[in-house]
GUNUVEX-487565 format. One record per residue (C-alpha): residue number from 1; residue in one letter; x, y, z. Coordinates in steps of 0.001 Angstrom, whole numbers, always signed. Layout:
<atoms>
{num: NUM | residuo: A | east: X | north: Y | up: Z}
...
</atoms>
This chain:
<atoms>
{num: 1 | residuo: M | east: -11704 | north: +12588 | up: +30227}
{num: 2 | residuo: A | east: -13780 | north: +10442 | up: +27860}
{num: 3 | residuo: N | east: -14562 | north: +11712 | up: +24366}
{num: 4 | residuo: S | east: -12344 | north: +14770 | up: +24782}
{num: 5 | residuo: T | east: -9127 | north: +15829 | up: +23117}
{num: 6 | residuo: L | east: -6916 | north: +18133 | up: +25166}
{num: 7 | residuo: V | east: -4534 | north: +19006 | up: +22321}
{num: 8 | residuo: T | east: -5342 | north: +21236 | up: +19362}
{num: 9 | residuo: E | east: -2472 | north: +20132 | up: +17147}
{num: 10 | residuo: F | east: +204 | north: +17463 | up: +16855}
{num: 11 | residuo: F | east: +3912 | north: +17751 | up: +16110}
{num: 12 | residuo: L | east: +5436 | north: +15170 | up: +13775}
{num: 13 | residuo: E | east: +8977 | north: +13861 | up: +13732}
{num: 14 | residuo: V | east: +11283 | north: +14622 | up: +10806}
{num: 15 | residuo: F | east: +13549 | north: +12098 | up: +9074}
{num: 16 | residuo: A | east: +16644 | north: +13148 | up: +11062}
{num: 17 | residuo: E | east: +17748 | north: +15783 | up: +13551}
{num: 18 | residuo: T | east: +20856 | north: +16961 | up: +11671}
{num: 19 | residuo: W | east: +20130 | north: +19275 | up: +8747}
{num: 20 | residuo: E | east: +22433 | north: +17506 | up: +6258}
{num: 21 | residuo: L | east: +21049 | north: +14015 | up: +6893}
{num: 22 | residuo: R | east: +17506 | north: +15354 | up: +6907}
{num: 23 | residuo: I | east: +17947 | north: +16954 | up: +3474}
{num: 24 | residuo: L | east: +19633 | north: +13824 | up: +2105}
{num: 25 | residuo: L | east: +16807 | north: +11547 | up: +3266}
{num: 26 | residuo: S | east: +14141 | north: +14010 | up: +2157}
{num: 27 | residuo: V | east: +15619 | north: +14224 | up: -1355}
{num: 28 | residuo: L | east: +15940 | north: +10430 | up: -1500}
{num: 29 | residuo: F | east: +12328 | north: +9844 | up: -450}
{num: 30 | residuo: L | east: +11144 | north: +12590 | up: -2777}
{num: 31 | residuo: L | east: +12924 | north: +10941 | up: -5720}
{num: 32 | residuo: V | east: +11402 | north: +7580 | up: -4806}
{num: 33 | residuo: Y | east: +7996 | north: +9257 | up: -4582}
{num: 34 | residuo: L | east: +8382 | north: +10907 | up: -7997}
{num: 35 | residuo: G | east: +9550 | north: +7568 | up: -9419}
{num: 36 | residuo: S | east: +6410 | north: +5957 | up: -7990}
{num: 37 | residuo: L | east: +4196 | north: +8594 | up: -9589}
{num: 38 | residuo: L | east: +5928 | north: +8270 | up: -12955}
{num: 39 | residuo: G | east: +5852 | north: +4459 | up: -13023}
{num: 40 | residuo: N | east: +2221 | north: +4240 | up: -11950}
{num: 41 | residuo: L | east: +1168 | north: +7042 | up: -14302}
{num: 42 | residuo: I | east: +2757 | north: +5229 | up: -17266}
{num: 43 | residuo: I | east: +820 | north: +2070 | up: -16398}
{num: 44 | residuo: I | east: -2465 | north: +3983 | up: -16051}
{num: 45 | residuo: I | east: -2040 | north: +5735 | up: -19410}
{num: 46 | residuo: V | east: -909 | north: +2642 | up: -21320}
{num: 47 | residuo: T | east: -3573 | north: +273 | up: -19931}
{num: 48 | residuo: T | east: -6254 | north: +2889 | up: -20627}
{num: 49 | residuo: I | east: -5236 | north: +3763 | up: -24199}
{num: 50 | residuo: D | east: -4102 | north: +371 | up: -25501}
{num: 51 | residuo: Q | east: -7142 | north: -1780 | up: -26328}
{num: 52 | residuo: T | east: -5068 | north: -4989 | up: -26330}
{num: 53 | residuo: L | east: -4608 | north: -4541 | up: -22579}
{num: 54 | residuo: N | east: -8349 | north: -4506 | up: -21928}
{num: 55 | residuo: T | east: -8287 | north: -7651 | up: -19751}
{num: 56 | residuo: P | east: -9046 | north: -8318 | up: -16045}
{num: 57 | residuo: M | east: -5334 | north: -8512 | up: -15218}
{num: 58 | residuo: Y | east: -4633 | north: -5007 | up: -16534}
{num: 59 | residuo: F | east: -7912 | north: -3713 | up: -15131}
{num: 60 | residuo: F | east: -6615 | north: -4487 | up: -11639}
{num: 61 | residuo: L | east: -3105 | north: -3264 | up: -12489}
{num: 62 | residuo: R | east: -4578 | north: +79 | up: -13522}
{num: 63 | residuo: N | east: -6619 | north: +270 | up: -10321}
{num: 64 | residuo: L | east: -3571 | north: -676 | up: -8244}
{num: 65 | residuo: S | east: -1527 | north: +2065 | up: -9917}
{num: 66 | residuo: I | east: -4228 | north: +4677 | up: -9236}
{num: 67 | residuo: L | east: -4362 | north: +3520 | up: -5623}
{num: 68 | residuo: D | east: -560 | north: +3563 | up: -5221}
{num: 69 | residuo: M | east: -356 | north: +7153 | up: -6442}
{num: 70 | residuo: G | east: -2825 | north: +8149 | up: -3737}
{num: 71 | residuo: Y | east: -1243 | north: +5869 | up: -1138}
{num: 72 | residuo: A | east: +2198 | north: +7445 | up: -1542}
{num: 73 | residuo: S | east: +753 | north: +10962 | up: -1727}
{num: 74 | residuo: V | east: -943 | north: +10668 | up: +1674}
{num: 75 | residuo: T | east: +2321 | north: +10636 | up: +3636}
{num: 76 | residuo: V | east: +5474 | north: +11327 | up: +1600}
{num: 77 | residuo: P | east: +4961 | north: +14906 | up: +257}
{num: 78 | residuo: N | east: +3889 | north: +16283 | up: +3634}
{num: 79 | residuo: A | east: +6801 | north: +14530 | up: +5396}
{num: 80 | residuo: C | east: +9310 | north: +15909 | up: +2878}
{num: 81 | residuo: I | east: +7917 | north: +19441 | up: +3176}
{num: 82 | residuo: N | east: +8108 | north: +19188 | up: +6975}
{num: 83 | residuo: S | east: +11746 | north: +18121 | up: +6748}
{num: 84 | residuo: F | east: +12676 | north: +20868 | up: +4297}
{num: 85 | residuo: T | east: +10898 | north: +23655 | up: +6187}
{num: 86 | residuo: D | east: +11195 | north: +22250 | up: +9738}
{num: 87 | residuo: Q | east: +7444 | north: +22822 | up: +10172}
{num: 88 | residuo: R | east: +6287 | north: +19837 | up: +12198}
{num: 89 | residuo: N | east: +2808 | north: +20847 | up: +13333}
{num: 90 | residuo: M | east: -397 | north: +19260 | up: +12033}
{num: 91 | residuo: S | east: -3933 | north: +20042 | up: +13145}
{num: 92 | residuo: V | east: -6104 | north: +17395 | up: +14768}
{num: 93 | residuo: A | east: -8412 | north: +17451 | up: +11726}
{num: 94 | residuo: G | east: -5436 | north: +17067 | up: +9375}
{num: 95 | residuo: C | east: -4110 | north: +14194 | up: +11446}
{num: 96 | residuo: A | east: -7514 | north: +12477 | up: +11383}
{num: 97 | residuo: A | east: -7741 | north: +12920 | up: +7605}
{num: 98 | residuo: Q | east: -4266 | north: +11457 | up: +7113}
{num: 99 | residuo: I | east: -5039 | north: +8438 | up: +9297}
{num: 100 | residuo: F | east: -8312 | north: +7821 | up: +7451}
{num: 101 | residuo: L | east: -6780 | north: +8092 | up: +3970}
{num: 102 | residuo: F | east: -3715 | north: +6040 | up: +4862}
{num: 103 | residuo: F | east: -5726 | north: +3240 | up: +6484}
{num: 104 | residuo: F | east: -8193 | north: +3267 | up: +3590}
{num: 105 | residuo: C | east: -5455 | north: +2979 | up: +964}
{num: 106 | residuo: A | east: -3628 | north: +249 | up: +2912}
{num: 107 | residuo: C | east: -6787 | north: -1872 | up: +3219}
{num: 108 | residuo: V | east: -7633 | north: -1472 | up: -463}
{num: 109 | residuo: E | east: -4037 | north: -2338 | up: -1398}
{num: 110 | residuo: V | east: -4201 | north: -5642 | up: +488}
{num: 111 | residuo: Q | east: -7483 | north: -6591 | up: -1149}
{num: 112 | residuo: F | east: -6355 | north: -5605 | up: -4650}
{num: 113 | residuo: L | east: -3206 | north: -7722 | up: -4286}
{num: 114 | residuo: T | east: -5397 | north: -10626 | up: -3171}
{num: 115 | residuo: V | east: -7729 | north: -10345 | up: -6166}
{num: 116 | residuo: M | east: -4722 | north: -10070 | up: -8491}
{num: 117 | residuo: S | east: -3309 | north: -13315 | up: -7099}
{num: 118 | residuo: Q | east: -6718 | north: -14913 | up: -7750}
{num: 119 | residuo: D | east: -6592 | north: -13605 | up: -11324}
{num: 120 | residuo: R | east: -3161 | north: -15192 | up: -11917}
{num: 121 | residuo: Y | east: -4277 | north: -18456 | up: -10294}
{num: 122 | residuo: V | east: -7314 | north: -18778 | up: -12559}
{num: 123 | residuo: A | east: -5344 | north: -17744 | up: -15659}
{num: 124 | residuo: I | east: -2616 | north: -20355 | up: -15084}
{num: 125 | residuo: C | east: -4411 | north: -23196 | up: -13314}
{num: 126 | residuo: K | east: -7865 | north: -22918 | up: -14905}
{num: 127 | residuo: P | east: -7328 | north: -21196 | up: -18269}
{num: 128 | residuo: L | east: -10484 | north: -22583 | up: -19874}
{num: 129 | residuo: L | east: -12657 | north: -21130 | up: -17109}
{num: 130 | residuo: Y | east: -10849 | north: -17790 | up: -17045}
{num: 131 | residuo: P | east: -13338 | north: -15817 | up: -19212}
{num: 132 | residuo: M | east: -16231 | north: -17174 | up: -17165}
{num: 133 | residuo: I | east: -14749 | north: -16567 | up: -13702}
{num: 134 | residuo: M | east: -12842 | north: -13326 | up: -14247}
{num: 135 | residuo: N | east: -15539 | north: -11523 | up: -16207}
{num: 136 | residuo: H | east: -16016 | north: -7752 | up: -16195}
{num: 137 | residuo: Q | east: -18910 | north: -7877 | up: -13744}
{num: 138 | residuo: F | east: -16841 | north: -9868 | up: -11230}
{num: 139 | residuo: C | east: -13930 | north: -7422 | up: -11526}
{num: 140 | residuo: V | east: -16158 | north: -4410 | up: -10906}
{num: 141 | residuo: Q | east: -17888 | north: -6126 | up: -7978}
{num: 142 | residuo: M | east: -14571 | north: -7019 | up: -6330}
{num: 143 | residuo: T | east: -13298 | north: -3459 | up: -6800}
{num: 144 | residuo: V | east: -16431 | north: -1933 | up: -5276}
{num: 145 | residuo: A | east: -16405 | north: -4459 | up: -2420}
{num: 146 | residuo: S | east: -12754 | north: -3629 | up: -1659}
{num: 147 | residuo: L | east: -13469 | north: +98 | up: -1630}
{num: 148 | residuo: L | east: -16561 | north: -197 | up: +584}
{num: 149 | residuo: T | east: -14890 | north: -2579 | up: +3050}
{num: 150 | residuo: S | east: -11877 | north: -297 | up: +3346}
{num: 151 | residuo: L | east: -14086 | north: +2770 | up: +3697}
{num: 152 | residuo: I | east: -15907 | north: +1204 | up: +6643}
{num: 153 | residuo: L | east: -12727 | north: -50 | up: +8341}
{num: 154 | residuo: A | east: -10903 | north: +3273 | up: +7908}
{num: 155 | residuo: G | east: -13910 | north: +5188 | up: +9215}
{num: 156 | residuo: V | east: -14325 | north: +2970 | up: +12284}
{num: 157 | residuo: H | east: -10622 | north: +3043 | up: +13202}
{num: 158 | residuo: T | east: -10350 | north: +6814 | up: +12730}
{num: 159 | residuo: F | east: -13485 | north: +7435 | up: +14783}
{num: 160 | residuo: K | east: -12345 | north: +5141 | up: +17605}
{num: 161 | residuo: T | east: -8881 | north: +6735 | up: +17651}
{num: 162 | residuo: F | east: -10159 | north: +10293 | up: +17975}
{num: 163 | residuo: Q | east: -12619 | north: +9351 | up: +20678}
{num: 164 | residuo: L | east: -9569 | north: +9023 | up: +22909}
{num: 165 | residuo: S | east: -8086 | north: +11781 | up: +25036}
{num: 166 | residuo: F | east: -4561 | north: +12991 | up: +24199}
{num: 167 | residuo: C | east: -2952 | north: +14623 | up: +27194}
{num: 168 | residuo: H | east: +409 | north: +12885 | up: +27697}
{num: 169 | residuo: S | east: +2087 | north: +14660 | up: +24798}
{num: 170 | residuo: N | east: +1297 | north: +16037 | up: +21365}
{num: 171 | residuo: V | east: +4579 | north: +14922 | up: +19762}
{num: 172 | residuo: V | east: +3867 | north: +12020 | up: +17393}
{num: 173 | residuo: P | east: +6918 | north: +9698 | up: +17208}
{num: 174 | residuo: Q | east: +6504 | north: +9234 | up: +13465}
{num: 175 | residuo: F | east: +6857 | north: +11282 | up: +10251}
{num: 176 | residuo: F | east: +3116 | north: +10959 | up: +9635}
{num: 177 | residuo: C | east: +19 | north: +10442 | up: +11750}
{num: 178 | residuo: D | east: -664 | north: +6765 | up: +12329}
{num: 179 | residuo: I | east: -2813 | north: +4899 | up: +14822}
{num: 180 | residuo: P | east: -106 | north: +3130 | up: +16905}
{num: 181 | residuo: S | east: +1715 | north: +6413 | up: +17546}
{num: 182 | residuo: L | east: -1462 | north: +8169 | up: +18680}
{num: 183 | residuo: L | east: -2430 | north: +5275 | up: +20942}
{num: 184 | residuo: R | east: +868 | north: +5745 | up: +22779}
{num: 185 | residuo: L | east: +29 | north: +9422 | up: +23338}
{num: 186 | residuo: S | east: -3430 | north: +8752 | up: +24722}
{num: 187 | residuo: C | east: -4264 | north: +8915 | up: +28412}
{num: 188 | residuo: S | east: -7493 | north: +6949 | up: +27843}
{num: 189 | residuo: D | east: -7969 | north: +3192 | up: +27951}
{num: 190 | residuo: T | east: -6838 | north: +1964 | up: +24516}
{num: 191 | residuo: F | east: -7724 | north: -1721 | up: +24972}
{num: 192 | residuo: N | east: -10698 | north: -1588 | up: +22580}
{num: 193 | residuo: N | east: -8611 | north: +194 | up: +19942}
{num: 194 | residuo: K | east: -5853 | north: -2399 | up: +20155}
{num: 195 | residuo: L | east: -8395 | north: -5224 | up: +20034}
{num: 196 | residuo: L | east: -9963 | north: -3673 | up: +16935}
{num: 197 | residuo: L | east: -6532 | north: -3447 | up: +15273}
{num: 198 | residuo: L | east: -5848 | north: -7092 | up: +16125}
{num: 199 | residuo: L | east: -9194 | north: -8247 | up: +14721}
{num: 200 | residuo: T | east: -8628 | north: -6232 | up: +11536}
{num: 201 | residuo: A | east: -5129 | north: -7668 | up: +11148}
{num: 202 | residuo: I | east: -6383 | north: -11229 | up: +11590}
{num: 203 | residuo: G | east: -9615 | north: -10831 | up: +9652}
{num: 204 | residuo: L | east: -8396 | north: -8799 | up: +6688}
{num: 205 | residuo: S | east: -4599 | north: -8908 | up: +6410}
{num: 206 | residuo: G | east: -4224 | north: -12456 | up: +7737}
{num: 207 | residuo: S | east: -6919 | north: -13970 | up: +5552}
{num: 208 | residuo: C | east: -5684 | north: -12071 | up: +2476}
{num: 209 | residuo: F | east: -2101 | north: -13230 | up: +3044}
{num: 210 | residuo: I | east: -3192 | north: -16857 | up: +3421}
{num: 211 | residuo: F | east: -5281 | north: -16582 | up: +243}
{num: 212 | residuo: I | east: -2358 | north: -15033 | up: -1671}
{num: 213 | residuo: A | east: +72 | north: -17686 | up: -412}
{num: 214 | residuo: I | east: -2277 | north: -20539 | up: -1351}
{num: 215 | residuo: S | east: -2842 | north: -19040 | up: -4819}
{num: 216 | residuo: Y | east: +886 | north: -18788 | up: -5567}
{num: 217 | residuo: V | east: +1620 | north: -22246 | up: -4141}
{num: 218 | residuo: R | east: -995 | north: -23692 | up: -6487}
{num: 219 | residuo: I | east: +421 | north: -21689 | up: -9382}
{num: 220 | residuo: L | east: +3943 | north: -22951 | up: -8724}
{num: 221 | residuo: S | east: +2782 | north: -26562 | up: -8283}
{num: 222 | residuo: T | east: +927 | north: -26340 | up: -11598}
{num: 223 | residuo: V | east: +3890 | north: -24816 | up: -13409}
{num: 224 | residuo: L | east: +6286 | north: -27456 | up: -12050}
{num: 225 | residuo: K | east: +4275 | north: -30047 | up: -13957}
{num: 226 | residuo: V | east: +5010 | north: -28234 | up: -17219}
{num: 227 | residuo: P | east: +7873 | north: -30011 | up: -19058}
{num: 228 | residuo: V | east: +9267 | north: -26803 | up: -20597}
{num: 229 | residuo: K | east: +11995 | north: -25423 | up: -18293}
{num: 230 | residuo: G | east: +11733 | north: -21907 | up: -19706}
{num: 231 | residuo: E | east: +8109 | north: -21673 | up: -18630}
{num: 232 | residuo: R | east: +9031 | north: -22810 | up: -15124}
{num: 233 | residuo: G | east: +11682 | north: -20117 | up: -14816}
{num: 234 | residuo: K | east: +9274 | north: -17487 | up: -16113}
{num: 235 | residuo: A | east: +6636 | north: -18491 | up: -13562}
{num: 236 | residuo: F | east: +9153 | north: -18451 | up: -10698}
{num: 237 | residuo: S | east: +10509 | north: -15037 | up: -11745}
{num: 238 | residuo: T | east: +6941 | north: -13723 | up: -11780}
{num: 239 | residuo: C | east: +5568 | north: -15288 | up: -8597}
{num: 240 | residuo: V | east: +8531 | north: -14917 | up: -6240}
{num: 241 | residuo: P | east: +8815 | north: -11078 | up: -6532}
{num: 242 | residuo: H | east: +5044 | north: -10806 | up: -5992}
{num: 243 | residuo: I | east: +5267 | north: -12889 | up: -2827}
{num: 244 | residuo: I | east: +8265 | north: -10892 | up: -1547}
{num: 245 | residuo: V | east: +6531 | north: -7509 | up: -2040}
{num: 246 | residuo: V | east: +3329 | north: -8715 | up: -385}
{num: 247 | residuo: S | east: +5252 | north: -10305 | up: +2507}
{num: 248 | residuo: V | east: +7315 | north: -7168 | up: +3194}
{num: 249 | residuo: F | east: +4228 | north: -4948 | up: +3007}
{num: 250 | residuo: L | east: +2068 | north: -7080 | up: +5315}
{num: 251 | residuo: S | east: +4760 | north: -8187 | up: +7785}
{num: 252 | residuo: S | east: +6172 | north: -4678 | up: +8340}
{num: 253 | residuo: G | east: +2693 | north: -3190 | up: +8678}
{num: 254 | residuo: A | east: +1520 | north: -5932 | up: +11055}
{num: 255 | residuo: Y | east: +4632 | north: -5609 | up: +13220}
{num: 256 | residuo: A | east: +4323 | north: -1820 | up: +13417}
{num: 257 | residuo: Y | east: +629 | north: -1919 | up: +14314}
{num: 258 | residuo: L | east: +550 | north: -4919 | up: +16661}
{num: 259 | residuo: R | east: +3828 | north: -4926 | up: +18596}
{num: 260 | residuo: P | east: +3883 | north: -3882 | up: +22284}
{num: 261 | residuo: P | east: +4699 | north: -186 | up: +22823}
{num: 262 | residuo: A | east: +7361 | north: -1079 | up: +25409}
{num: 263 | residuo: I | east: +9812 | north: -2130 | up: +22677}
{num: 264 | residuo: S | east: +9142 | north: +872 | up: +20478}
{num: 265 | residuo: E | east: +11936 | north: +3212 | up: +19342}
{num: 266 | residuo: V | east: +11362 | north: +6315 | up: +17212}
{num: 267 | residuo: V | east: +14121 | north: +5548 | up: +14695}
{num: 268 | residuo: E | east: +12980 | north: +1941 | up: +14437}
{num: 269 | residuo: D | east: +9356 | north: +3028 | up: +13953}
{num: 270 | residuo: M | east: +10260 | north: +5460 | up: +11199}
{num: 271 | residuo: T | east: +12551 | north: +2990 | up: +9427}
{num: 272 | residuo: L | east: +9949 | north: +249 | up: +9594}
{num: 273 | residuo: S | east: +7192 | north: +2519 | up: +8298}
{num: 274 | residuo: V | east: +9188 | north: +3137 | up: +5110}
{num: 275 | residuo: F | east: +8628 | north: -519 | up: +4156}
{num: 276 | residuo: Y | east: +4842 | north: -204 | up: +4178}
{num: 277 | residuo: T | east: +4413 | north: +3433 | up: +3107}
{num: 278 | residuo: I | east: +7097 | north: +4314 | up: +533}
{num: 279 | residuo: V | east: +8461 | north: +1014 | up: -793}
{num: 280 | residuo: P | east: +5248 | north: -719 | up: -2065}
{num: 281 | residuo: P | east: +4051 | north: +2124 | up: -4358}
{num: 282 | residuo: F | east: +7571 | north: +2311 | up: -5818}
{num: 283 | residuo: L | east: +8087 | north: -1445 | up: -6337}
{num: 284 | residuo: N | east: +4589 | north: -2401 | up: -7502}
{num: 285 | residuo: P | east: +4952 | north: -835 | up: -10995}
{num: 286 | residuo: I | east: +8306 | north: -2599 | up: -11418}
{num: 287 | residuo: I | east: +7268 | north: -5974 | up: -10037}
{num: 288 | residuo: Y | east: +3758 | north: -6212 | up: -11465}
{num: 289 | residuo: S | east: +3929 | north: -4264 | up: -14698}
{num: 290 | residuo: L | east: +7175 | north: -2898 | up: -16072}
{num: 291 | residuo: R | east: +8680 | north: -6422 | up: -16182}
{num: 292 | residuo: N | east: +5666 | north: -7466 | up: -18265}
{num: 293 | residuo: K | east: +6381 | north: -7888 | up: -21995}
{num: 294 | residuo: Q | east: +2926 | north: -6663 | up: -23046}
{num: 295 | residuo: I | east: +3316 | north: -3478 | up: -20991}
{num: 296 | residuo: K | east: +6795 | north: -2873 | up: -22427}
{num: 297 | residuo: K | east: +5514 | north: -3438 | up: -25956}
{num: 298 | residuo: A | east: +2594 | north: -1048 | up: -25420}
{num: 299 | residuo: V | east: +4894 | north: +1636 | up: -23948}
{num: 300 | residuo: K | east: +7334 | north: +1340 | up: -26871}
{num: 301 | residuo: K | east: +4431 | north: +1547 | up: -29339}
{num: 302 | residuo: R | east: +3158 | north: +4756 | up: -27729}
{num: 303 | residuo: I | east: +6643 | north: +6305 | up: -27666}
{num: 304 | residuo: F | east: +7118 | north: +5382 | up: -31344}
{num: 305 | residuo: R | east: +3787 | north: +7003 | up: -32285}
{num: 306 | residuo: F | east: +4634 | north: +10207 | up: -30414}
{num: 307 | residuo: S | east: +8029 | north: +10375 | up: -32123}
{num: 308 | residuo: I | east: +6381 | north: +10001 | up: -35552}
{num: 309 | residuo: I | east: +3878 | north: +12792 | up: -34756}
{num: 310 | residuo: E | east: +6696 | north: +15105 | up: -33711}
</atoms>
């Protein structure tokens, strides 16, 4: 049975069994997806065109927006089309590609959020050293390192998953192909796969979360020493949403990937997956950028120029 796959295609779940609820949820998720694309696209255009936003902070915001557009596009459009058309089948190759791209984007997302917390920590706690630490070379190196690390992890996990045999069923209890769902369908020994997921969660997600938490704790402790109350409130309103988004993203993903299969329910799986597939790409532009005064100013300036040209 080793190294063989007995199924030629998988069948995905849709958002709901009843037609009305399925259409309602599909339209809702599609609107959220389009909102994600629009918000992230605005950030990409503005941070690229406006020279005043040529700083490390906006360099990573632009990269995060590019990533989020891809991250949301890996799962949401296909799931919505499946719900609209009631076509649930996906080839083994398509499933493997979706798992690889999704895992790759998720790993890069975690690392980008970590580097962005480092950027804010240096800017607030060590402003004099900011140009020296967060220079262009460092930013490019961290971006490349994040991409290469994620590429390796996604490749290893995808390869290990599709070394398994799938003979119990070919119905994936999820609206997209993900590793935990496929492990439940396998009739092979999945211990090594689960151990690899655990090590990745501890090594990458765990260490990144600890680093992010420490960075924001230091930021808040530094800001609390500032006598101006307005600055304190501004720092809290900036840091707390960041921490909430990161916590929801990592905790929901970790729970979905690491919990025992015995307590798994399809509806619960699908609901939980929304918090680490659809919500982050939608909230990131709002939390990280569109609440930013410089971004708002740059957007208004571009809109004003276009209106003058017309």
